[in-house]
Every structure is written in structure tokens, then in C-alpha cells.
C-alpha positions in Angstrom: 0.0 0.0 0.0 1.4 3.4 -1.0 1.3 6.3 1.4 0.4 9.7 0.0 3.3 12.2 0.5 2.3 15.5 1.9 4.3 18.7 2.5 5.7 18.9 6.0 3.1 20.3 8.4 0.2 19.9 6.0 -2.8 17.6 5.9 -6.5 17.7 5.0 -7.7 20.0 7.8 -10.2 22.5 6.3 -8.7 25.4 8.3 -7.0 27.1 5.4 -10.1 26.9 3.2 -12.3 28.2 6.0 -10.0 31.0 6.9 -9.8 32.1 3.2 -13.6 32.1 3.0 -13.9 34.1 6.2 -11.3 36.6 4.9 -13.1 37.1 1.6 -16.5 37.5 3.3 -15.2 40.1 5.7 -12.9 41.8 3.3 -9.7 41.1 5.3 -6.1 41.1 4.1 -3.4 38.7 5.2 -1.8 41.6 7.2 -5.0 42.4 9.0 -5.6 38.7 9.9 -2.0 38.5 11.1 -2.5 41.5 13.4 -5.8 40.0 14.7 -4.1 36.6 15.5 -0.9 38.2 16.8 1.2 36.3 14.3 3.3 37.4 11.3 1.9 37.7 7.8 4.0 34.8 6.7 2.3 32.5 9.2 -1.2 33.5 7.9 0.1 32.9 4.3 1.2 29.4 5.4 -2.2 28.8 6.9 -3.8 29.8 3.6 -1.5 27.3 1.9 -2.8 24.5 4.2 0.1 24.5 6.7 -1.4 23.4 10.0 -1.4 26.0 12.8 1.1 25.3 15.5 -0.1 28.0 17.9 -3.7 27.1 18.8 -4.0 30.1 21.1 -3.6 32.3 18.0 -6.3 30.3 16.2 -8.6 30.7 19.2 -8.0 34.5 19.3 -8.6 34.7 15.6 -11.8 32.7 15.7 -13.2 35.0 18.4 -12.3 38.1 16.4 -13.8 36.6 13.2 -17.0 35.7 15.1 -16.4 32.0 14.6 -16.1 29.2 17.0 -12.6 27.7 17.5 -13.8 24.3 16.4 -15.7 25.8 13.4 -12.6 27.7 12.2 -10.1 24.9 12.8 -12.1 21.8 11.8 -15.2 23.1 10.0 -17.4 21.6 12.7 -20.1 23.5 14.7 -19.6 23.7 18.4 -21.6 20.8 19.9 -22.1 19.3 23.2 -19.6 16.6 24.0 -20.1 13.8 26.4 -18.5 14.5 29.8 -15.6 12.2 30.6 -16.4 9.4 33.0 -13.6 8.9 35.4 -13.9 5.8 37.5 
């Protein structure tokens, strides 16, 4: 079985696609998003090119400023109730 090669730090998370869509809808530039997330423009450019975010705090800050949920921005999933962990 052959494994699909991917660029280092990339995979099929929808984060870059969702971010690009949110930027277009809100008329934001890479530089503006970088300022919002407290990262450099090159980091945002990487995100738009499907490089996975390493700083989840920045993603959480950005999600809040874009009016999206963290889970919605990162994974494309709505916030939902999760089952509480049962610790025995």
C-alpha cells in the first residue's frame, strides 16, 4: 500500500479553506488577519496554503475576532455538546 506524500506540516484540515472564505466574506487582508491573530503575515500565508497551525492560542483569538467558534474555524465543525468524561 502506498502512502500519500504531503508537504511537511500539511494535511487535510479545512482550516486554510475556512480562513480564506472568512477573509473574503469580511474583506480582510493577510496583514489584517495576522494582526488579529498576533502572528506574522508569513504565518497567515502558510495557513492559507494549508500549513497546520502550531499555535492554537492564535487560532482561538482569531476565531473569536472573526465571530467563529474555535472548532468551526479549525475543523469546520459546529460547536456541539460533548459527552462528559467518565472517570472511574
